[in-house]
Structures are given as C-alpha cells and as structure tokens.
N, C-alpha and C positions, 0 to 999 in steps of 0.2 A: 462602374457607370451607374448601377442601381443606387449606390450610396449617394452619389452626387444628385441624382434625380430626387431621391427621398429628401435630402437636405434642402434642395431647391423648393420642392413642394411644401415642406414644413415652413420655410421662410415665407413663401407666398401666402400660406394660411395665416401666419402671424400678422403679416401686413394687412390682409383683408380684415381680420378681427380688429386690429388697431384702428384702421380707417372707419370701420363700422362704429366703434366706440366713440371716436372723435365726432363723427356725424351726429350721433345721438346726443352727445353733450352740447354741441353747437345748437342743435334744434331746441333743446330744453332752454338754453340761454336766450335764444331768439324769442321764444314764447314768453319768458319772463319779461324781457325788454318790451315786447309789444304790449303786455298788460300794463307795465309801468308807464309807458308813453301815453297810452290811452287814458289811464287814470289821472295823469297830470295835465291833460288838456283842459283849457278854460272853456267854460260853457257860456253861451250868450243868452239863451232863452230857458224858460221853464221846461219846455219840451226836451231840450238837450240835457238839462239837468236830470230829468226823469230817465232818459235813456242811459245817462252815465250811472245813475244809481242802479238800474237794472244790470248794466254791464259789470259793475263792480261786485254786485251781489253774486252774479253768475261766476265771475272769476274767483271770488273768495271761496265759494263752495265747491262747485264742480271742477273749475279750472285748476285750482290749487291741489285738489285731491288727485286729479289725473297727472299733473306735473310731479307731485310727490311720488306717485307710483312709478313714473318714468325715471325719477332720480334713484329710487331703490333698485330698479332693474339695471340702471347704469352702474351703480356701485357693485352689484353682483357681477356684471360683465367685466368690470375692472379687476375684481378679485379673481375671476376665472382666467382672465388674460394674464395676470401676474403668475398664477399657478401654471398656466400653459407654457409661458416663456421660460420659467425657471423650473 
C-alpha cells in the first residue's frame, strides 16, 4: 500500500511540475506577443508616436531583460524536470 501511495504522490508531483513549467512558458509567450502587437500598432498622432517610442524603449530595455531572465529560469526548470522524471 505504501509503495502505491509513494508512486501516486511522485506522479502527482511530476504533473504539478510539468503544469507549472507549461504555465511559465505560456506566460512568457503571451508577454512577447503583447509587446509585438503593441509595437505593430499604427499611430495617428504625434502624441501616440511619442507614447509608442517610450513603450518600445521600455520594452527593449527592461522588458526584454526581465523576459530573458524568465526564459533562463524556464530552461533550468525544464532541465530539472527532465532529471526529475528520468
């Protein structure tokens, strides 16, 4: 009975880790898509152009740095998951 419970708990842990990793990857992709969509919007006024320039500069510097950090963490999570499963 204990062996079955241990096996079941280990399987549940794997599923939880996999679901967490998938959620992180989806979140990163959504943020990249949001940046791309906003960057491709057409502007009608000079004010909108200035806002776009500010947004792109922020996304280029801080946004990309943060997303890059999340990608690195995601890679480490994937490697850890691979080692955990096998």
